[in-house]
PDB file of N, H, CA, C and O in Angstrom:
ATOM      1  N   MET A   1     184.269 105.958  67.119  1.00  0.00           N
ATOM      2  CA  MET A   1     182.913 106.028  67.538  1.00  0.00           C
ATOM      3  C   MET A   1     182.648 106.410  68.934  1.00  0.00           C
ATOM      4  O   MET A   1     183.114 105.802  69.898  1.00  0.00           O
ATOM      5  N   GLU A   2     181.776 107.584  69.014  1.00  0.00           N
ATOM      6  H   GLU A   2     181.398 108.077  68.231  1.00  0.00           H
ATOM      7  CA  GLU A   2     181.655 108.070  70.239  1.00  0.00           C
ATOM      8  C   GLU A   2     180.595 107.263  71.173  1.00  0.00           C
ATOM      9  O   GLU A   2     179.612 106.668  70.731  1.00  0.00           O
ATOM     10  N   LYS A   3     180.945 107.343  72.468  1.00  0.00           N
ATOM     11  H   LYS A   3     181.743 107.826  72.827  1.00  0.00           H
ATOM     12  CA  LYS A   3     179.950 106.522  73.244  1.00  0.00           C
ATOM     13  C   LYS A   3     178.833 107.482  73.539  1.00  0.00           C
ATOM     14  O   LYS A   3     178.963 108.682  73.783  1.00  0.00           O
ATOM     15  N   GLN A   4     177.662 106.757  73.481  1.00  0.00           N
ATOM     16  H   GLN A   4     177.556 105.783  73.282  1.00  0.00           H
ATOM     17  CA  GLN A   4     176.434 107.427  74.102  1.00  0.00           C
ATOM     18  C   GLN A   4     176.171 107.273  75.253  1.00  0.00           C
ATOM     19  O   GLN A   4     176.038 106.142  75.721  1.00  0.00           O
ATOM     20  N   GLU A   5     176.000 108.652  76.161  1.00  0.00           N
ATOM     21  H   GLU A   5     176.109 109.571  75.781  1.00  0.00           H
ATOM     22  CA  GLU A   5     175.470 108.251  77.503  1.00  0.00           C
ATOM     23  C   GLU A   5     173.873 108.189  77.415  1.00  0.00           C
ATOM     24  O   GLU A   5     173.142 108.805  76.639  1.00  0.00           O
ATOM     25  N   ARG A   6     173.550 107.333  78.359  1.00  0.00           N
ATOM     26  H   ARG A   6     174.144 106.833  78.989  1.00  0.00           H
ATOM     27  CA  ARG A   6     172.018 107.213  78.531  1.00  0.00           C
ATOM     28  C   ARG A   6     171.716 107.728  80.007  1.00  0.00           C
ATOM     29  O   ARG A   6     172.310 107.292  80.993  1.00  0.00           O
ATOM     30  N   LYS A   7     170.797 108.633  80.045  1.00  0.00           N
ATOM     31  H   LYS A   7     170.314 108.988  79.245  1.00  0.00           H
ATOM     32  CA  LYS A   7     170.185 109.136  81.107  1.00  0.00           C
ATOM     33  C   LYS A   7     169.076 108.376  81.674  1.00  0.00           C
ATOM     34  O   LYS A   7     168.124 107.997  80.991  1.00  0.00           O
ATOM     35  N   GLN A   8     169.197 108.162  82.887  1.00  0.00           N
ATOM     36  H   GLN A   8     169.970 108.470  83.441  1.00  0.00           H
ATOM     37  CA  GLN A   8     168.050 107.240  83.531  1.00  0.00           C
ATOM     38  C   GLN A   8     167.450 108.034  84.505  1.00  0.00           C
ATOM     39  O   GLN A   8     168.004 108.509  85.496  1.00  0.00           O
ATOM     40  N   GLU A   9     166.312 108.149  84.177  1.00  0.00           N
ATOM     41  H   GLU A   9     165.862 107.763  83.372  1.00  0.00           H
ATOM     42  CA  GLU A   9     165.397 109.184  85.510  1.00  0.00           C
ATOM     43  C   GLU A   9     164.989 108.290  86.566  1.00  0.00           C
ATOM     44  O   GLU A   9     164.795 107.078  86.473  1.00  0.00           O
ATOM     45  N   GLN A  10     164.882 109.022  87.575  1.00  0.00           N
ATOM     46  H   GLN A  10     165.040 110.007  87.651  1.00  0.00           H
ATOM     47  CA  GLN A  10     164.606 108.113  88.858  1.00  0.00           C
ATOM     48  C   GLN A  10     163.285 108.159  88.860  1.00  0.00           C
ATOM     49  O   GLN A  10     162.588 109.156  88.673  1.00  0.00           O
ATOM     50  N   ARG A  11     162.856 106.789  89.127  1.00  0.00           N
ATOM     51  H   ARG A  11     163.423 105.979  89.279  1.00  0.00           H
ATOM     52  CA  ARG A  11     161.640 106.700  89.138  1.00  0.00           C
ATOM     53  C   ARG A  11     160.749 106.561  90.653  1.00  0.00           C
ATOM     54  O   ARG A  11     161.217 105.887  91.570  1.00  0.00           O
ATOM     55  N   LYS A  12     159.737 107.110  90.754  1.00  0.00           N
ATOM     56  H   LYS A  12     159.357 107.658  90.008  1.00  0.00           H
ATOM     57  CA  LYS A  12     159.237 107.226  91.972  1.00  0.00           C
ATOM     58  C   LYS A  12     158.631 105.742  92.484  1.00  0.00           C
ATOM     59  O   LYS A  12     158.033 104.972  91.733  1.00  0.00           O
ATOM     60  N   ASP A  13     158.881 105.509  93.802  1.00  0.00           N
ATOM     61  H   ASP A  13     159.367 106.135  94.412  1.00  0.00           H
ATOM     62  CA  ASP A  13     158.555 104.170  94.287  1.00  0.00           C
ATOM     63  C   ASP A  13     156.877 104.043  94.298  1.00  0.00           C
ATOM     64  O   ASP A  13     156.157 104.756  94.996  1.00  0.00           O
ATOM     65  N   PRO A  14     156.463 103.134  93.509  1.00  0.00           N
ATOM     66  CA  PRO A  14     154.850 102.979  93.525  1.00  0.00           C
ATOM     67  C   PRO A  14     154.409 102.826  94.754  1.00  0.00           C
ATOM     68  O   PRO A  14     153.243 103.159  94.968  1.00  0.00           O
ATOM     69  N   GLN A  15     155.179 102.318  95.801  1.00  0.00           N
ATOM     70  H   GLN A  15     156.126 102.048  95.628  1.00  0.00           H
ATOM     71  CA  GLN A  15     154.502 102.202  97.120  1.00  0.00           C
ATOM     72  C   GLN A  15     154.334 103.336  98.030  1.00  0.00           C
ATOM     73  O   GLN A  15     153.601 103.332  99.019  1.00  0.00           O
ATOM     74  N   ALA A  16     155.199 104.491  97.553  1.00  0.00           N
ATOM     75  H   ALA A  16     155.794 104.494  96.750  1.00  0.00           H
ATOM     76  CA  ALA A  16     155.220 105.628  98.446  1.00  0.00           C
ATOM     77  C   ALA A  16     154.006 106.504  97.732  1.00  0.00           C
ATOM     78  O   ALA A  16     153.904 106.742  96.528  1.00  0.00           O
ATOM     79  N   LYS A  17     153.051 106.948  98.868  1.00  0.00           N
ATOM     80  H   LYS A  17     153.134 106.755  99.846  1.00  0.00           H
ATOM     81  CA  LYS A  17     152.091 107.724  98.382  1.00  0.00           C
ATOM     82  C   LYS A  17     152.248 109.224  98.892  1.00  0.00           C
ATOM     83  O   LYS A  17     152.592 109.458 100.051  1.00  0.00           O
ATOM     84  N   GLU A  18     152.011 110.100  98.083  1.00  0.00           N
ATOM     85  H   GLU A  18     151.731 109.910  97.142  1.00  0.00           H
ATOM     86  CA  GLU A  18     152.041 111.460  98.363  1.00  0.00           C
ATOM     87  C   GLU A  18     150.496 111.987  98.872  1.00  0.00           C
ATOM     88  O   GLU A  18     149.460 111.673  98.286  1.00  0.00           O
ATOM     89  N   GLU A  19     150.546 112.665  99.819  1.00  0.00           N
ATOM     90  H   GLU A  19     151.388 112.920 100.295  1.00  0.00           H
ATOM     91  CA  GLU A  19     149.255 113.044 100.343  1.00  0.00           C
ATOM     92  C   GLU A  19     148.970 114.466  99.370  1.00  0.00           C
ATOM     93  O   GLU A  19     149.770 115.402  99.348  1.00  0.00           O
ATOM     94  N   VAL A  20     147.907 114.448  98.714  1.00  0.00           N
ATOM     95  H   VAL A  20     147.258 113.688  98.731  1.00  0.00           H
ATOM     96  CA  VAL A  20     147.498 115.643  97.864  1.00  0.00           C
ATOM     97  C   VAL A  20     146.087 116.039  98.582  1.00  0.00           C
ATOM     98  O   VAL A  20     145.238 115.175  98.798  1.00  0.00           O
ATOM     99  N   LYS A  21     145.896 117.421  98.939  1.00  0.00           N
ATOM    100  H   LYS A  21     146.585 118.124  98.763  1.00  0.00           H
ATOM    101  CA  LYS A  21     144.900 118.017  99.292  1.00  0.00           C
ATOM    102  C   LYS A  21     144.153 119.041  98.303  1.00  0.00           C
ATOM    103  O   LYS A  21     144.700 120.099  97.992  1.00  0.00           O
ATOM    104  N   ALA A  22     143.016 118.723  97.871  1.00  0.00           N
ATOM    105  H   ALA A  22     142.572 117.863  98.123  1.00  0.00           H
ATOM    106  CA  ALA A  22     142.329 119.612  96.988  1.00  0.00           C
ATOM    107  C   ALA A  22     142.015 120.922  97.589  1.00  0.00           C
ATOM    108  O   ALA A  22     141.560 121.050  98.725  1.00  0.00           O
ATOM    109  N   ASN A  23     142.307 121.998  96.687  1.00  0.00           N
ATOM    110  H   ASN A  23     142.677 121.894  95.764  1.00  0.00           H
ATOM    111  CA  ASN A  23     141.956 123.407  97.073  1.00  0.00           C
ATOM    112  C   ASN A  23     140.326 123.514  97.331  1.00  0.00           C
ATOM    113  O   ASN A  23     139.518 123.174  96.467  1.00  0.00           O
ATOM    114  N   PRO A  24     139.981 123.974  98.487  1.00  0.00           N
ATOM    115  CA  PRO A  24     138.378 124.075  99.001  1.00  0.00           C
ATOM    116  C   PRO A  24     137.782 125.073  97.894  1.00  0.00           C
ATOM    117  O   PRO A  24     136.617 124.880  97.548  1.00  0.00           O
ATOM    118  N   LYS A  25     138.375 125.936  97.421  1.00  0.00           N
ATOM    119  H   LYS A  25     139.322 126.092  97.703  1.00  0.00           H
ATOM    120  CA  LYS A  25     137.691 126.738  96.380  1.00  0.00           C
ATOM    121  C   LYS A  25     137.481 126.230  95.126  1.00  0.00           C
ATOM    122  O   LYS A  25     136.488 126.581  94.489  1.00  0.00           O
ATOM    123  N   VAL A  26     138.395 125.335  94.615  1.00  0.00           N
ATOM    124  H   VAL A  26     139.202 125.050  95.133  1.00  0.00           H
ATOM    125  CA  VAL A  26     138.171 124.639  93.308  1.00  0.00           C
ATOM    126  C   VAL A  26     137.069 123.457  93.540  1.00  0.00           C
ATOM    127  O   VAL A  26     136.297 123.054  92.670  1.00  0.00           O
ATOM    128  N   VAL A  27     137.139 123.019  94.771  1.00  0.00           N
ATOM    129  H   VAL A  27     137.766 123.346  95.478  1.00  0.00           H
ATOM    130  CA  VAL A  27     135.929 122.063  95.106  1.00  0.00           C
ATOM    131  C   VAL A  27     134.626 122.602  95.069  1.00  0.00           C
ATOM    132  O   VAL A  27     133.659 122.025  94.571  1.00  0.00           O
ATOM    133  N   GLU A  28     134.609 123.761  95.625  1.00  0.00           N
ATOM    134  H   GLU A  28     135.394 124.229  96.030  1.00  0.00           H
ATOM    135  CA  GLU A  28     133.207 124.630  95.777  1.00  0.00           C
ATOM    136  C   GLU A  28     132.856 124.992  94.239  1.00  0.00           C
ATOM    137  O   GLU A  28     131.708 124.848  93.821  1.00  0.00           O
ATOM    138  N   ALA A  29     133.807 125.424  93.495  1.00  0.00           N
ATOM    139  H   ALA A  29     134.740 125.541  93.834  1.00  0.00           H
ATOM    140  CA  ALA A  29     133.477 125.748  92.122  1.00  0.00           C
ATOM    141  C   ALA A  29     133.117 124.611  91.418  1.00  0.00           C
ATOM    142  O   ALA A  29     132.122 124.743  90.706  1.00  0.00           O
ATOM    143  N   GLY A  30     133.644 123.559  91.424  1.00  0.00           N
ATOM    144  H   GLY A  30     134.453 123.451  92.002  1.00  0.00           H
ATOM    145  CA  GLY A  30     133.189 122.204  90.906  1.00  0.00           C
ATOM    146  C   GLY A  30     131.875 121.745  91.191  1.00  0.00           C
ATOM    147  O   GLY A  30     131.145 121.302  90.304  1.00  0.00           O
ATOM    148  N   LYS A  31     131.498 121.838  92.516  1.00  0.00           N
ATOM    149  H   LYS A  31     132.091 122.198  93.236  1.00  0.00           H
ATOM    150  CA  LYS A  31     130.244 121.616  92.811  1.00  0.00           C
ATOM    151  C   LYS A  31     129.091 122.558  92.249  1.00  0.00           C
ATOM    152  O   LYS A  31     128.010 122.148  91.826  1.00  0.00           O
ATOM    153  N   LYS A  32     129.442 123.709  92.304  1.00  0.00           N
ATOM    154  H   LYS A  32     130.320 124.042  92.647  1.00  0.00           H
ATOM    155  CA  LYS A  32     128.471 124.616  91.807  1.00  0.00           C
ATOM    156  C   LYS A  32     128.383 124.480  90.085  1.00  0.00           C
ATOM    157  O   LYS A  32     127.335 124.684  89.473  1.00  0.00           O
ATOM    158  N   LEU A  33     129.353 124.195  89.592  1.00  0.00           N
ATOM    159  H   LEU A  33     130.204 124.029  90.090  1.00  0.00           H
ATOM    160  CA  LEU A  33     129.468 123.927  87.911  1.00  0.00           C
ATOM    161  C   LEU A  33     128.573 122.741  87.802  1.00  0.00           C
ATOM    162  O   LEU A  33     127.630 122.779  87.012  1.00  0.00           O
ATOM    163  N   LYS A  34     128.816 121.607  88.599  1.00  0.00           N
ATOM    164  H   LYS A  34     129.582 121.576  89.241  1.00  0.00           H
ATOM    165  CA  LYS A  34     127.955 120.283  88.494  1.00  0.00           C
ATOM    166  C   LYS A  34     126.583 120.554  88.646  1.00  0.00           C
ATOM    167  O   LYS A  34     125.788 119.969  87.911  1.00  0.00           O
ATOM    168  N   GLU A  35     126.131 121.469  89.613  1.00  0.00           N
ATOM    169  H   GLU A  35     126.777 121.944  90.210  1.00  0.00           H
ATOM    170  CA  GLU A  35     124.802 121.729  89.893  1.00  0.00           C
ATOM    171  C   GLU A  35     124.304 122.512  88.605  1.00  0.00           C
ATOM    172  O   GLU A  35     123.235 122.246  88.056  1.00  0.00           O
ATOM    173  N   ASP A  36     125.020 123.323  88.252  1.00  0.00           N
ATOM    174  H   ASP A  36     125.889 123.539  88.698  1.00  0.00           H
ATOM    175  CA  ASP A  36     124.519 124.182  86.964  1.00  0.00           C
ATOM    176  C   ASP A  36     124.264 123.225  85.788  1.00  0.00           C
ATOM    177  O   ASP A  36     123.263 123.297  85.075  1.00  0.00           O
ATOM    178  N   ILE A  37     125.277 122.299  85.640  1.00  0.00           N
ATOM    179  H   ILE A  37     126.090 122.241  86.220  1.00  0.00           H
ATOM    180  CA  ILE A  37     125.231 121.564  84.464  1.00  0.00           C
ATOM    181  C   ILE A  37     123.898 120.400  84.551  1.00  0.00           C
ATOM    182  O   ILE A  37     123.265 119.971  83.586  1.00  0.00           O
ATOM    183  N   ASP A  38     123.729 120.106  85.763  1.00  0.00           N
ATOM    184  H   ASP A  38     124.243 120.454  86.547  1.00  0.00           H
ATOM    185  CA  ASP A  38     122.630 119.228  86.226  1.00  0.00           C
ATOM    186  C   ASP A  38     121.349 119.836  85.856  1.00  0.00           C
ATOM    187  O   ASP A  38     120.470 119.171  85.308  1.00  0.00           O
ATOM    188  N   LYS A  39     121.221 121.029  86.125  1.00  0.00           N
ATOM    189  H   LYS A  39     121.936 121.569  86.571  1.00  0.00           H
ATOM    190  CA  LYS A  39     119.834 121.897  86.051  1.00  0.00           C
ATOM    191  C   LYS A  39     119.882 121.953  84.467  1.00  0.00           C
ATOM    192  O   LYS A  39     118.880 121.523  83.895  1.00  0.00           O
ATOM    193  N   LEU A  40     120.805 122.376  83.780  1.00  0.00           N
ATOM    194  H   LEU A  40     121.618 122.725  84.245  1.00  0.00           H
ATOM    195  CA  LEU A  40     120.610 122.580  82.175  1.00  0.00           C
ATOM    196  C   LEU A  40     120.275 121.198  81.550  1.00  0.00           C
ATOM    197  O   LEU A  40     119.560 121.192  80.548  1.00  0.00           O
ATOM    198  N   VAL A  41     120.677 120.170  81.997  1.00  0.00           N
ATOM    199  H   VAL A  41     121.258 120.174  82.810  1.00  0.00           H
ATOM    200  CA  VAL A  41     120.296 118.639  81.386  1.00  0.00           C
ATOM    201  C   VAL A  41     118.961 118.490  81.871  1.00  0.00           C
ATOM    202  O   VAL A  41     118.083 118.216  81.054  1.00  0.00           O
ATOM    203  N   ASP A  42     118.729 118.603  82.857  1.00  0.00           N
ATOM    204  H   ASP A  42     119.443 118.825  83.522  1.00  0.00           H
ATOM    205  CA  ASP A  42     117.144 118.590  83.457  1.00  0.00           C
ATOM    206  C   ASP A  42     116.291 119.374  82.629  1.00  0.00           C
ATOM    207  O   ASP A  42     115.224 118.861  82.292  1.00  0.00           O
ATOM    208  N   GLU A  43     116.584 120.602  82.213  1.00  0.00           N
ATOM    209  H   GLU A  43     117.451 121.019  82.487  1.00  0.00           H
ATOM    210  CA  GLU A  43     115.767 121.419  81.535  1.00  0.00           C
ATOM    211  C   GLU A  43     115.578 120.912  80.067  1.00  0.00           C
ATOM    212  O   GLU A  43     114.530 120.962  79.423  1.00  0.00           O
ATOM    213  N   ILE A  44     116.798 120.410  79.649  1.00  0.00           N
ATOM    214  H   ILE A  44     117.650 120.369  80.172  1.00  0.00           H
ATOM    215  CA  ILE A  44     116.725 119.820  78.113  1.00  0.00           C
ATOM    216  C   ILE A  44     115.874 118.690  78.117  1.00  0.00           C
ATOM    217  O   ILE A  44     115.164 118.401  77.154  1.00  0.00           O
ATOM    218  N   ASP A  45     115.928 117.988  79.254  1.00  0.00           N
ATOM    219  H   ASP A  45     116.506 118.223  80.036  1.00  0.00           H
ATOM    220  CA  ASP A  45     115.319 116.589  79.140  1.00  0.00           C
ATOM    221  C   ASP A  45     113.777 116.832  79.200  1.00  0.00           C
ATOM    222  O   ASP A  45     113.002 116.127  78.553  1.00  0.00           O
ATOM    223  N   ASP A  46     113.355 117.875  80.016  1.00  0.00           N
ATOM    224  H   ASP A  46     113.984 118.447  80.541  1.00  0.00           H
ATOM    225  CA  ASP A  46     111.941 118.398  79.987  1.00  0.00           C
ATOM    226  C   ASP A  46     111.548 118.770  78.708  1.00  0.00           C
ATOM    227  O   ASP A  46     110.523 118.211  78.317  1.00  0.00           O
ATOM    228  N   VAL A  47     112.090 119.582  77.922  1.00  0.00           N
ATOM    229  H   VAL A  47     112.922 120.036  78.240  1.00  0.00           H
ATOM    230  CA  VAL A  47     111.850 120.112  76.738  1.00  0.00           C
ATOM    231  C   VAL A  47     111.674 118.975  75.799  1.00  0.00           C
ATOM    232  O   VAL A  47     110.728 118.931  75.013  1.00  0.00           O
ATOM    233  N   LEU A  48     112.611 118.033  75.884  1.00  0.00           N
ATOM    234  H   LEU A  48     113.380 118.069  76.523  1.00  0.00           H
ATOM    235  CA  LEU A  48     112.653 116.915  74.825  1.00  0.00           C
ATOM    236  C   LEU A  48     111.360 115.962  75.128  1.00  0.00           C
ATOM    237  O   LEU A  48     110.769 115.351  74.238  1.00  0.00           O
ATOM    238  N   GLU A  49     111.054 115.928  76.320  1.00  0.00           N
ATOM    239  H   GLU A  49     111.534 116.424  77.043  1.00  0.00           H
ATOM    240  CA  GLU A  49     109.970 115.014  76.611  1.00  0.00           C
ATOM    241  C   GLU A  49     108.683 115.594  76.158  1.00  0.00           C
ATOM    242  O   GLU A  49     107.735 114.858  75.881  1.00  0.00           O
ATOM    243  N   LYS A  50     108.612 116.899  76.070  1.00  0.00           N
ATOM    244  H   LYS A  50     109.382 117.496  76.295  1.00  0.00           H
ATOM    245  CA  LYS A  50     107.268 117.609  75.588  1.00  0.00           C
ATOM    246  C   LYS A  50     107.430 117.773  74.250  1.00  0.00           C
ATOM    247  O   LYS A  50     106.414 117.773  73.556  1.00  0.00           O
ATOM    248  N   ASN A  51     108.781 117.950  73.604  1.00  0.00           N
ATOM    249  H   ASN A  51     109.607 117.949  74.168  1.00  0.00           H
ATOM    250  CA  ASN A  51     108.591 118.526  72.191  1.00  0.00           C
ATOM    251  C   ASN A  51     109.416 117.464  71.347  1.00  0.00           C
ATOM    252  O   ASN A  51     109.843 117.882  70.270  1.00  0.00           O
ATOM    253  N   ALA A  52     109.685 116.220  71.667  1.00  0.00           N
ATOM    254  H   ALA A  52     109.338 115.881  72.542  1.00  0.00           H
ATOM    255  CA  ALA A  52     110.630 115.322  71.262  1.00  0.00           C
ATOM    256  C   ALA A  52     110.296 115.151  69.715  1.00  0.00           C
ATOM    257  O   ALA A  52     111.295 115.217  68.998  1.00  0.00           O
ATOM    258  N   GLU A  53     109.178 114.961  69.110  1.00  0.00           N
ATOM    259  H   GLU A  53     108.366 114.907  69.692  1.00  0.00           H
ATOM    260  CA  GLU A  53     108.926 114.771  67.876  1.00  0.00           C
ATOM    261  C   GLU A  53     109.037 116.057  66.999  1.00  0.00           C
ATOM    262  O   GLU A  53     109.338 115.974  65.808  1.00  0.00           O
ATOM    263  N   GLU A  54     108.807 117.156  67.569  1.00  0.00           N
ATOM    264  H   GLU A  54     108.564 117.223  68.537  1.00  0.00           H
ATOM    265  CA  GLU A  54     109.097 118.468  66.880  1.00  0.00           C
ATOM    266  C   GLU A  54     110.537 118.758  66.810  1.00  0.00           C
ATOM    267  O   GLU A  54     110.974 119.259  65.774  1.00  0.00           O
ATOM    268  N   PHE A  55     111.380 118.483  67.860  1.00  0.00           N
ATOM    269  H   PHE A  55     111.026 118.076  68.702  1.00  0.00           H
ATOM    270  CA  PHE A  55     112.845 118.814  67.777  1.00  0.00           C
ATOM    271  C   PHE A  55     113.275 117.925  66.786  1.00  0.00           C
ATOM    272  O   PHE A  55     113.993 118.485  65.957  1.00  0.00           O
ATOM    273  N   VAL A  56     113.056 116.533  66.549  1.00  0.00           N
ATOM    274  H   VAL A  56     112.473 116.078  67.222  1.00  0.00           H
ATOM    275  CA  VAL A  56     113.584 115.743  65.560  1.00  0.00           C
ATOM    276  C   VAL A  56     113.357 116.209  64.183  1.00  0.00           C
ATOM    277  O   VAL A  56     114.266 116.346  63.364  1.00  0.00           O
ATOM    278  N   LYS A  57     112.099 116.451  63.952  1.00  0.00           N
ATOM    279  H   LYS A  57     111.361 116.340  64.617  1.00  0.00           H
ATOM    280  CA  LYS A  57     111.655 117.115  62.574  1.00  0.00           C
ATOM    281  C   LYS A  57     112.587 118.293  62.329  1.00  0.00           C
ATOM    282  O   LYS A  57     113.242 118.319  61.287  1.00  0.00           O
ATOM    283  N   ASN A  58     112.682 119.245  63.205  1.00  0.00           N
ATOM    284  H   ASN A  58     112.149 119.224  64.052  1.00  0.00           H
ATOM    285  CA  ASN A  58     113.449 120.561  63.055  1.00  0.00           C
ATOM    286  C   ASN A  58     114.958 120.148  62.774  1.00  0.00           C
ATOM    287  O   ASN A  58     115.623 120.674  61.882  1.00  0.00           O
ATOM    288  N   TYR A  59     115.412 119.199  63.584  1.00  0.00           N
ATOM    289  H   TYR A  59     114.871 118.771  64.309  1.00  0.00           H
ATOM    290  CA  TYR A  59     116.735 118.717  63.444  1.00  0.00           C
ATOM    291  C   TYR A  59     117.123 118.058  61.954  1.00  0.00           C
ATOM    292  O   TYR A  59     118.135 118.332  61.309  1.00  0.00           O
ATOM    293  N   VAL A  60     116.269 117.301  61.643  1.00  0.00           N
ATOM    294  H   VAL A  60     115.447 117.079  62.167  1.00  0.00           H
ATOM    295  CA  VAL A  60     116.423 116.655  60.497  1.00  0.00           C
ATOM    296  C   VAL A  60     116.199 117.565  59.272  1.00  0.00           C
ATOM    297  O   VAL A  60     116.751 117.283  58.208  1.00  0.00           O
ATOM    298  N   GLN A  61     115.372 118.690  59.393  1.00  0.00           N
ATOM    299  H   GLN A  61     114.923 118.919  60.257  1.00  0.00           H
ATOM    300  CA  GLN A  61     115.085 119.313  58.281  1.00  0.00           C
ATOM    301  C   GLN A  61     116.389 120.496  58.173  1.00  0.00           C
ATOM    302  O   GLN A  61     116.739 120.996  57.104  1.00  0.00           O
ATOM    303  N   LYS A  62     116.939 120.779  59.364  1.00  0.00           N
ATOM    304  H   LYS A  62     116.655 120.373  60.232  1.00  0.00           H
ATOM    305  CA  LYS A  62     117.922 121.755  59.354  1.00  0.00           C
ATOM    306  C   LYS A  62     119.455 120.918  58.558  1.00  0.00           C
ATOM    307  O   LYS A  62     120.238 121.369  57.722  1.00  0.00           O
ATOM    308  N   GLY A  63     119.422 119.867  59.098  1.00  0.00           N
ATOM    309  H   GLY A  63     118.786 119.501  59.777  1.00  0.00           H
ATOM    310  CA  GLY A  63     120.528 119.059  58.664  1.00  0.00           C
ATOM    311  C   GLY A  63     120.554 118.612  57.316  1.00  0.00           C
ATOM    312  O   GLY A  63     121.595 118.225  56.785  1.00  0.00           O
ATOM    313  N   GLY A  64     119.438 118.647  56.731  1.00  0.00           N
ATOM    314  H   GLY A  64     118.592 118.961  57.163  1.00  0.00           H
ATOM    315  CA  GLY A  64     119.265 118.144  55.221  1.00  0.00           C
ATOM    316  C   GLY A  64     119.127 119.374  54.379  1.00  0.00           C
ATOM    317  O   GLY A  64     118.833 119.261  53.189  1.00  0.00           O
ATOM    318  N   GLU A  65     119.301 120.403  54.869  1.00  0.00           N
ATOM    319  H   GLU A  65     119.540 120.495  55.835  1.00  0.00           H
ATOM    320  CA  GLU A  65     119.275 121.772  54.217  1.00  0.00           C
ATOM    321  C   GLU A  65     120.496 121.791  53.243  1.00  0.00           C
ATOM    322  O   GLU A  65     120.730 122.792  52.566  1.00  0.00           O
TER     323      GLU A  65
END
C-alpha cells in the first residue's frame, strides 16, 4: 500500500491584521452608484404613492394573462 501524503496549508494568524486601503476611484464610483439607485428608488416610491391601485391592477392583469 502506498502512503498518502497530506498537504497542510499554512493558516494565517487570526490576530494578524492586514491593512487594506480602498481605491479612491472605486469609492467615488460606489457613492455615485448609490446616489443614482437612491434617486431611482425615490422616483419609484413617488409613482407608487400616486398610482398604487392602478399599478397593482395592471400587474395582476399582466400576470394572469
